[in-house]
MDTraj code that builds the backbone (N, CA, C; nanometers):
import mdtraj as md
import numpy as np

residues = "MET PRO HIS PRO GLU PRO THR GLN GLU ARG THR GLU HIS ARG THR GLY ARG ARG LEU LEU LEU PHE GLY ALA VAL ALA LEU MET LEU ALA SER SER CYS THR THR SER PRO GLY ASP PRO ALA ARG SER GLY VAL ASP VAL SER LEU SER ASP PHE ALA ILE ALA THR SER VAL THR SER VAL ALA ALA GLY GLU VAL ASP LEU HIS VAL ARG ASN GLN ALA PRO ALA THR HIS GLU PHE VAL ILE VAL ARG SER ASP LEU PRO SER ASP ALA LEU PRO ILE GLY PRO ASP GLY LEU SER VAL ASP GLU GLU GLU LEU THR PRO ILE GLY GLU LEU PRO GLN VAL ASP THR GLU GLU THR ASP THR LEU SER VAL ASN LEU ALA PRO GLY ARG TYR VAL PHE PHE CYS ASN LEU GLU GLY HIS TYR LEU GLY GLY MET HIS ALA VAL LEU GLU VAL THR GLY ASP VAL".split()
xyz = np.array([
    [13.9025, 20.3473, 2.2324],
    [14.0449, 20.3283, 2.2503],
    [14.1201, 20.2249, 2.1957],
    [14.2135, 20.1946, 2.0863],
    [14.2228, 20.0176, 2.1023],
    [14.3281, 19.9926, 2.1797],
    [14.3228, 19.8667, 2.2180],
    [14.4854, 19.8059, 2.3022],
    [14.5851, 19.8056, 2.2405],
    [14.6812, 19.7714, 2.3122],
    [14.8110, 19.8107, 2.1800],
    [14.8476, 19.6407, 2.2016],
    [14.9308, 19.6528, 2.0961],
    [14.9889, 19.5301, 2.1100],
    [15.0376, 19.4758, 2.1489],
    [15.0070, 19.3337, 2.1910],
    [15.1228, 19.2537, 2.3631],
    [15.2680, 19.2593, 2.2721],
    [15.3150, 19.2737, 2.3662],
    [15.4884, 19.2490, 2.2872],
    [15.5453, 19.1715, 2.3517],
    [15.6508, 19.0841, 2.2369],
    [15.6943, 18.9207, 2.2791],
    [15.7418, 18.9018, 2.3878],
    [15.7619, 19.0057, 2.4972],
    [15.8132, 18.9908, 2.6383],
    [15.6683, 18.8994, 2.7495],
    [15.5250, 19.0136, 2.6916],
    [15.4201, 18.9968, 2.7764],
    [15.3519, 18.9164, 2.7556],
    [15.3477, 18.8435, 2.5985],
    [15.2616, 18.6780, 2.5486],
    [15.3940, 18.6160, 2.6364],
    [15.5328, 18.5630, 2.5923],
    [15.6276, 18.4936, 2.6745],
    [15.5413, 18.4949, 2.8082],
    [15.5703, 18.5631, 2.8886],
    [15.4826, 18.5733, 3.0063],
    [15.3699, 18.5155, 3.0479],
    [15.2491, 18.5740, 2.9137],
    [15.0844, 18.4762, 2.9686],
    [15.1455, 18.3284, 2.9679],
    [15.2122, 18.3106, 2.8380],
    [15.2353, 18.1971, 2.8094],
    [15.2897, 18.1060, 2.9176],
    [15.4214, 18.1446, 2.9877],
    [15.5075, 18.0883, 3.1002],
    [15.3401, 18.0766, 3.2271],
    [15.2894, 18.1575, 3.2553],
    [15.1767, 18.1629, 3.4133],
    [15.1459, 18.0688, 3.3306],
    [15.0806, 18.0429, 3.2320],
    [14.9706, 17.9641, 3.1580],
    [15.0267, 17.7770, 3.1519],
    [15.1259, 17.7682, 3.1384],
    [15.2155, 17.6309, 3.1178],
    [15.2029, 17.6598, 3.3134],
    [15.2739, 17.7358, 3.3682],
    [15.2760, 17.6817, 3.5537],
    [15.1866, 17.6216, 3.6155],
    [15.0144, 17.6875, 3.5645],
    [14.9132, 17.6974, 3.6184],
    [14.8738, 17.5559, 3.5782],
    [14.9017, 17.5267, 3.4527],
    [14.8439, 17.3427, 3.3611],
    [14.9201, 17.2743, 3.4673],
    [15.0788, 17.2808, 3.5002],
    [15.1538, 17.2032, 3.5485],
    [15.0710, 17.1867, 3.6848],
    [15.0391, 17.3055, 3.7900],
    [15.0670, 17.2527, 3.9265],
    [14.8344, 17.2228, 3.9293],
    [14.8270, 17.1769, 3.7955],
    [14.6530, 17.1351, 3.8624],
    [14.7333, 17.0137, 3.7836],
    [14.8291, 16.9739, 3.7385],
    [14.8059, 16.8523, 3.6839],
    [14.8835, 16.8020, 3.7622],
    [15.0002, 16.8505, 3.8522],
    [15.0778, 16.7736, 3.9691],
    [14.9760, 16.7530, 4.0836],
    [14.8377, 16.8533, 4.0738],
    [14.7336, 16.8336, 4.2000],
    [14.6667, 16.6750, 4.1986],
    [14.5947, 16.6862, 4.0690],
    [14.5340, 16.5690, 4.0179],
    [14.6570, 16.4325, 4.0318],
    [14.7438, 16.4184, 3.9966],
    [14.8076, 16.3242, 4.0095],
    [14.9081, 16.2921, 4.1509],
    [14.8927, 16.3887, 4.2721],
    [14.8560, 16.3401, 4.3619],
    [14.7968, 16.3064, 4.4634],
    [14.6323, 16.2896, 4.3596],
    [14.4749, 16.3122, 4.4784],
    [14.4872, 16.1420, 4.3954],
    [14.5917, 16.0530, 4.3287],
    [14.4619, 15.9486, 4.2029],
    [14.5153, 15.8667, 4.3616],
    [14.4459, 15.6899, 4.3866],
    [14.4725, 15.6628, 4.4901],
    [14.5040, 15.4753, 4.4082],
    [14.5369, 15.5513, 4.2787],
    [14.5867, 15.3940, 4.1864],
    [14.8078, 15.4119, 4.1805],
    [14.8233, 15.3016, 4.1995],
    [14.9917, 15.3013, 4.1431],
    [15.0011, 15.3534, 4.0954],
    [15.1332, 15.3654, 4.0328],
    [15.1840, 15.3757, 3.8305],
    [15.1470, 15.2791, 3.7360],
    [15.0722, 15.2571, 3.6397],
    [15.0872, 15.1235, 3.5868],
    [14.9733, 15.0621, 3.5646],
    [14.9029, 15.1105, 3.7324],
    [14.8046, 14.9618, 3.7203],
    [14.6979, 15.0221, 3.8398],
    [14.5935, 15.0944, 3.6919],
    [14.4554, 15.0772, 3.7449],
    [14.4098, 15.0836, 3.7977],
    [14.3919, 14.8999, 3.8446],
    [14.2832, 14.8179, 3.8724],
    [14.3426, 14.8320, 4.0854],
    [14.4367, 14.9046, 4.1015],
    [14.4769, 14.9238, 4.2321],
    [14.5062, 15.0511, 4.3621],
    [14.4045, 15.0185, 4.4307],
    [14.3756, 15.1048, 4.5625],
    [14.5218, 15.2060, 4.6288],
    [14.4910, 15.2558, 4.7427],
    [14.5496, 15.2934, 4.7970],
    [14.5106, 15.3587, 4.9159],
    [14.5241, 15.3197, 5.0520],
    [14.4504, 15.3854, 5.1864],
    [14.5631, 15.3925, 5.2574],
    [14.5758, 15.5455, 5.3367],
    [14.6605, 15.5854, 5.4250],
    [14.5881, 15.5318, 5.5547],
    [14.6276, 15.4079, 5.6683],
    [14.6216, 15.4646, 5.7432],
    [14.6823, 15.4783, 5.8760],
    [14.6458, 15.5466, 5.9623],
    [14.7125, 15.5926, 6.0604],
    [14.7417, 15.5569, 6.1784],
    [14.8306, 15.4599, 6.2696],
    [14.8333, 15.4202, 6.4504],
    [14.8579, 15.5384, 6.5072],
    [14.7600, 15.5528, 6.6253],
    [14.7860, 15.6220, 6.6959],
    [14.7667, 15.6059, 6.8687],
    [14.7940, 15.6528, 6.9467],
    [14.7391, 15.6012, 7.0496],
    [14.6115, 15.5592, 7.0855],
    [14.6061, 15.4819, 7.1288],
    [14.4633, 15.3025, 7.0899],
    [14.3239, 15.4325, 7.0090],
    [14.3961, 15.4255, 6.8181],
    [14.2911, 15.4540, 6.7865],
    [14.3885, 15.4339, 6.6371],
    [14.3177, 15.3749, 6.5721],
    [14.3103, 15.3465, 6.4150],
    [14.2301, 15.4619, 6.3155],
    [14.3203, 15.5282, 6.2722],
    [14.2401, 15.5959, 6.1523],
    [14.2417, 15.6097, 6.0045],
    [14.1604, 15.5741, 5.9614],
    [14.1628, 15.5742, 5.7328],
    [14.1629, 15.6825, 5.6515],
    [14.2066, 15.7201, 5.5517],
    [14.1778, 15.7948, 5.4967],
    [14.0781, 15.7806, 5.3974],
    [14.0042, 15.6632, 5.4092],
    [13.8769, 15.6662, 5.2985],
    [13.7703, 15.4837, 5.4003],
    [13.6884, 15.4977, 5.3820],
    [13.6018, 15.4187, 5.4697],
    [13.5486, 15.2714, 5.3306],
    [13.5565, 15.3225, 5.2198],
    [13.5555, 15.2341, 5.1318],
    [13.6405, 15.2666, 5.0030],
    [13.6753, 15.1298, 4.9452],
    [13.7756, 15.1352, 4.8484],
    [13.6954, 15.0057, 4.7477],
    [13.7434, 15.0170, 4.6240],
    [13.6943, 14.8857, 4.4817],
    [13.7317, 14.7842, 4.5240],
    [13.7028, 14.6427, 4.5148],
    [13.7669, 14.5247, 4.5341],
    [13.8925, 14.5247, 4.4306],
    [13.9677, 14.4765, 4.5048],
    [14.0805, 14.3921, 4.4273],
    [14.2247, 14.4456, 4.5237],
    [14.3263, 14.4183, 4.4632],
    [14.4637, 14.5300, 4.4688],
    [14.4995, 14.6373, 4.5496],
    [14.4739, 14.6135, 4.7353],
    [14.5002, 14.7500, 4.7819],
    [14.6658, 14.7929, 4.8317],
    [14.7206, 14.8760, 4.8293],
    [14.8084, 14.8975, 4.9059],
    [14.7704, 14.9674, 5.0571],
    [14.7867, 14.9299, 5.1860],
    [14.7563, 15.0081, 5.3185],
    [14.8747, 15.0455, 5.3143],
    [14.9022, 15.1834, 5.3223],
    [15.0259, 15.2576, 5.3877],
    [15.0286, 15.3007, 5.5252],
    [15.0503, 15.2321, 5.6093],
    [15.0239, 15.2326, 5.7540],
    [15.1449, 15.2885, 5.8626],
    [15.1201, 15.4073, 5.8690],
    [15.1752, 15.4779, 5.9799],
    [15.1893, 15.4877, 6.0893],
    [15.2581, 15.4492, 6.1618],
    [15.2942, 15.5029, 6.3185],
    [15.2690, 15.6073, 6.3671],
    [15.1793, 15.6283, 6.4066],
    [15.2439, 15.8612, 6.4704],
    [15.2373, 15.8219, 6.6489],
    [15.2279, 15.7373, 6.6945],
    [15.2629, 15.6909, 6.8600],
    [15.3448, 15.7027, 6.8879],
    [15.3874, 15.7239, 7.0062],
    [15.5133, 15.6690, 7.0857],
    [15.5589, 15.5549, 7.0902],
    [15.4861, 15.4483, 7.0560],
    [15.5029, 15.2737, 7.0862],
    [15.4875, 15.2840, 6.9491],
    [15.5943, 15.0950, 6.9941],
    [15.5805, 15.0257, 6.8524],
    [15.4046, 14.9954, 6.8557],
    [15.3662, 14.9028, 6.7290],
    [15.2141, 14.8119, 6.7104],
    [15.2278, 14.7625, 6.5939],
    [15.1520, 14.7067, 6.5896],
    [15.1011, 14.5759, 6.5730],
    [14.9886, 14.6077, 6.4465],
    [14.9809, 14.5484, 6.2974],
    [14.8623, 14.5500, 6.2295],
    [14.7614, 14.4310, 6.1497],
    [14.7124, 14.4741, 6.1884],
    [14.6392, 14.3139, 6.1626],
    [14.5134, 14.3483, 6.0738],
    [14.4414, 14.2536, 5.9615],
    [14.3221, 14.2733, 5.8882],
    [14.2888, 14.1549, 5.8634],
    [14.1266, 14.1410, 5.9311],
    [14.0652, 14.0403, 5.8693],
    [13.9433, 14.0759, 5.8791],
    [13.8879, 13.9509, 5.7826],
    [13.7586, 13.9864, 5.7024],
    [13.6522, 13.9207, 5.7814],
    [13.5582, 14.0215, 5.8468],
    [13.4277, 14.0360, 5.9593],
    [13.2828, 14.0966, 5.9332],
    [13.2165, 14.0371, 5.9634],
    [13.1365, 14.1301, 5.9575],
    [13.0628, 14.1647, 6.0860],
    [13.1386, 14.1065, 6.1974],
    [13.0980, 14.1754, 6.3341],
    [13.1621, 14.3445, 6.3166],
    [13.1001, 14.3459, 6.4112],
    [13.1566, 14.4941, 6.4561],
    [13.2591, 14.5309, 6.5018],
    [13.3691, 14.6347, 6.4840],
    [13.5105, 14.6082, 6.4870],
    [13.5209, 14.6155, 6.6663],
    [13.4271, 14.6402, 6.6897],
    [13.4974, 14.6485, 6.8796],
    [13.4097, 14.5459, 6.9802],
    [13.3864, 14.3567, 6.8693],
    [13.3122, 14.2535, 6.8981],
    [13.3976, 14.1525, 6.8911],
    [13.4939, 14.1403, 6.8280],
    [13.5715, 14.0501, 6.7693],
    [13.6333, 13.9553, 6.8971],
    [13.6747, 13.8229, 6.8862],
    [13.6650, 13.7676, 6.9712],
    [13.7545, 13.7461, 7.0701],
    [13.7304, 13.7568, 7.2342],
    [13.8695, 13.8008, 7.2798],
    [14.0111, 13.6543, 7.3191],
    [14.0590, 13.6456, 7.3234],
    [14.1293, 13.4739, 7.3323],
    [14.1700, 13.4911, 7.4985],
    [14.1752, 13.3597, 7.5059],
    [14.1858, 13.3499, 7.6333],
    [14.2978, 13.4083, 7.8108],
    [14.3498, 13.4948, 7.6554],
    [14.4296, 13.5857, 7.7905],
    [14.3524, 13.7273, 7.7939],
    [14.2428, 13.7695, 7.7472],
    [14.1884, 13.8062, 7.7530],
    [14.2160, 13.9432, 7.7995],
    [14.3495, 13.9992, 7.6703],
    [14.3898, 14.1011, 7.6257],
    [14.3993, 14.1626, 7.5060],
    [14.4400, 14.0393, 7.4272],
    [14.3901, 14.0758, 7.2717],
    [14.2997, 13.9740, 7.1831],
    [14.2878, 14.0463, 7.0588],
    [14.2163, 13.9577, 6.9851],
    [14.2534, 13.7555, 6.9761],
    [14.1260, 13.6634, 6.9720],
    [14.1931, 13.5384, 6.8771],
    [14.1923, 13.5205, 6.8318],
    [14.3149, 13.5567, 6.7569],
    [14.3549, 13.5214, 6.5830],
    [14.2878, 13.3663, 6.5829],
    [14.2994, 13.2930, 6.5762],
    [14.2726, 13.1494, 6.5911],
    [14.1357, 13.1294, 6.5441],
    [14.0666, 13.2202, 6.6044],
    [13.9487, 13.1766, 6.5703],
    [13.8279, 13.3115, 6.4557],
    [13.9607, 13.4124, 6.3836],
    [13.9860, 13.4551, 6.2850],
    [14.0727, 13.4214, 6.1414],
    [14.0443, 13.4527, 6.0836],
    [14.1578, 13.4488, 5.9396],
    [14.2084, 13.5453, 5.8748],
    [14.3555, 13.6028, 5.9551],
    [14.3969, 13.7043, 5.8893],
    [14.4242, 13.6980, 5.7688],
    [14.4121, 13.8337, 5.7193],
    [14.4235, 13.8251, 5.5769],
    [14.5575, 13.9390, 5.5257],
    [14.6083, 13.9878, 5.6166],
    [14.7414, 14.0583, 5.6069],
    [14.7515, 14.0860, 5.7750],
    [14.9190, 14.0683, 5.7930],
    [14.9275, 14.1392, 5.9273],
    [15.0693, 14.2144, 5.8958],
    [15.1267, 14.3013, 5.9569],
    [15.2414, 14.3772, 5.9625],
    [15.2709, 14.3691, 6.0938],
    [15.3941, 14.2673, 6.1692],
    [15.3535, 14.2695, 6.2883],
    [15.4811, 14.3698, 6.4242],
    [15.5350, 14.4100, 6.3203],
    [15.5842, 14.5617, 6.3638],
    [15.5876, 14.6668, 6.2780],
    [15.5300, 14.7837, 6.3380],
    [15.4809, 14.9163, 6.3150],
    [15.6126, 15.0025, 6.3711],
    [15.7209, 14.9964, 6.3854],
    [15.8115, 15.0983, 6.4816],
    [15.7242, 15.2752, 6.4732],
    [15.7329, 15.3669, 6.5869],
    [15.7383, 15.4878, 6.5789],
    [15.7680, 15.5685, 6.4494],
    [15.7403, 15.6379, 6.4051],
    [15.7545, 15.7355, 6.2888],
    [15.7615, 15.6792, 6.1695],
    [15.7640, 15.5673, 6.1424],
    [15.7602, 15.4685, 6.0704],
    [15.6046, 15.4067, 5.9587],
    [15.6684, 15.4394, 5.8403],
    [15.5084, 15.3855, 5.7527],
    [15.5630, 15.2270, 5.6683],
    [15.5137, 15.1748, 5.7237],
    [15.4580, 15.0276, 5.5850],
    [15.3880, 14.9985, 5.5388],
    [15.4179, 14.9686, 5.3702],
    [15.2933, 14.8635, 5.3170],
    [15.2786, 14.7332, 5.3716],
    [15.1296, 14.7455, 5.3429],
    [15.1064, 14.6440, 5.3217],
    [15.0220, 14.6061, 5.2242],
    [15.0136, 14.5057, 5.1184],
    [14.9684, 14.5000, 4.9590],
    [14.8451, 14.3153, 5.0441],
    [14.7772, 14.3587, 5.0136],
    [14.6518, 14.2575, 4.9815],
    [14.5524, 14.2630, 4.9205],
    [14.5069, 14.1243, 4.8456],
    [14.3881, 14.1017, 4.7506],
    [14.2220, 14.1220, 4.7830],
    [14.2152, 14.2164, 4.8269],
    [14.0843, 14.1924, 4.9223],
    [13.9267, 14.2001, 4.8165],
    [13.8635, 14.0724, 4.8291],
    [13.7177, 14.0719, 4.7947],
    [13.5587, 14.1356, 4.8463],
    [13.5032, 14.1599, 4.7615],
    [13.3824, 14.2579, 4.8630],
    [13.3653, 14.2143, 5.0135],
    [13.3246, 14.2636, 5.1070],
    [13.2671, 14.2244, 5.1941],
    [13.3861, 14.3944, 5.3253],
    [13.3523, 14.3198, 5.4471],
    [13.3617, 14.4387, 5.5152],
    [13.5005, 14.3976, 5.6180],
    [13.5973, 14.4280, 5.6816],
    [13.7238, 14.4496, 5.6883],
    [13.7607, 14.5189, 5.8072],
    [13.8130, 14.4518, 5.9195],
    [13.8553, 14.5310, 6.0350],
    [13.9663, 14.5071, 6.0292],
    [14.0723, 14.6703, 6.0839],
    [14.1702, 14.6706, 6.1056],
    [14.1996, 14.6758, 6.3042],
    [14.3216, 14.5907, 6.3285],
    [14.3450, 14.6669, 6.4409],
    [14.4894, 14.5935, 6.5043],
    [14.4946, 14.6506, 6.6551],
    [14.6672, 14.6421, 6.6492],
    [14.5931, 14.4987, 6.8039],
    [14.7182, 14.4091, 6.7814],
    [14.6796, 14.2990, 6.8440],
    [14.7940, 14.2899, 6.9578],
    [14.8319, 14.3749, 6.9783],
    [14.8865, 14.3708, 7.1341],
    [14.8433, 14.3847, 7.2482],
    [14.9025, 14.3216, 7.3452],
    [14.8030, 14.3343, 7.4156],
    [14.7172, 14.4895, 7.5029],
    [14.6205, 14.4420, 7.5372],
    [14.5627, 14.5937, 7.5390],
    [14.5112, 14.6410, 7.4706],
    [14.5804, 14.6784, 7.2916],
    [14.5461, 14.7981, 7.2572],
    [14.4354, 14.7490, 7.1644],
    [14.3583, 14.6526, 7.1174],
    [14.2494, 14.6442, 7.0894],
    [14.1065, 14.7046, 7.1597],
    [14.1109, 14.5978, 7.2589],
    [14.0534, 14.6434, 7.3804],
    [14.0578, 14.7963, 7.4199],
    [14.1503, 14.8681, 7.3839],
    [14.1633, 14.9956, 7.4423],
    [14.1150, 15.0688, 7.3029],
    [14.0673, 15.0541, 7.1779],
    [14.0045, 15.1176, 7.0831],
    [14.0764, 15.1123, 6.9558],
    [14.1959, 15.0252, 6.9469],
    [14.3009, 15.0317, 6.8259],
    [14.1889, 14.9213, 6.7063],
    [14.1100, 14.9986, 6.6498],
    [14.0270, 14.9109, 6.5682],
    [13.9598, 14.9926, 6.4578],
    [13.9326, 14.9468, 6.3528],
    [13.8694, 15.0780, 6.2566],
    [13.8138, 14.9658, 6.1514],
    [13.7232, 15.0148, 6.0322],
    [13.7065, 14.9173, 5.9452],
    [13.6593, 14.9746, 5.8082],
    [13.7369, 14.8927, 5.6882],
    [13.7303, 14.9248, 5.5721],
    [13.6086, 14.8487, 5.5233],
    [13.5371, 14.8969, 5.3983],
    [13.4274, 14.8705, 5.3497],
    [13.4913, 14.8589, 5.2249],
    [13.4470, 14.7149, 5.1410],
    [13.5126, 14.6675, 5.0163],
    [13.3819, 14.6445, 4.9277],
    [13.3583, 14.7535, 4.7968],
    [13.2650, 14.7026, 4.6996],
    [13.3309, 14.6985, 4.5742],
    [13.2077, 14.5707, 4.5388],
    [13.1973, 14.5729, 4.3138],
    [13.2869, 14.4537, 4.3813],
    [13.3123, 14.4346, 4.2236],
    [13.3366, 14.2517, 4.2300],
    [13.4635, 14.2582, 4.1901],
    [13.6106, 14.1328, 4.2134],
    [13.7376, 14.1381, 4.1745],
    [13.7672, 14.1445, 4.0255],
])
top = md.Topology()
chain = top.add_chain()
for i, resn in enumerate(residues, 1):
    res = top.add_residue(resn, chain, resSeq=i)
    for name in ("N", "CA", "C"):
        top.add_atom(name, md.element.get_by_symbol(name[0]), res)
traj = md.Trajectory(xyz[None], top)
């Protein structure tokens, strides 16, 4: 039995569905990109601060410009510091106060001195290949587990 000819309405409906599907796929691909518009060499990393923990959306990125989107999901204000170090993230030097990292012994790459509760701040840094440690340096927070590592690969 031959198929009936498609009507104008049915053809338009199929075309509309295809366009909708194409648009949805394009939107998903665009939202999953880690580069900023107009700068394909820039990476983005989502960082979440919570009570005595730091989590990152990725564990490594390519060298170059990186935007760290730091969201504080804890009920208290936190600090966010990044240093380049080959030390284990829980073995950074502790200062004379015995409660925080001795930043005089390290060279911070960047810092957000205050990230308020439920706020997101962005720290843009240019990272060479290597290993970086993120931490909160408020008294006792680093010792309580607020640290994470990001590996940076490739050439700048």
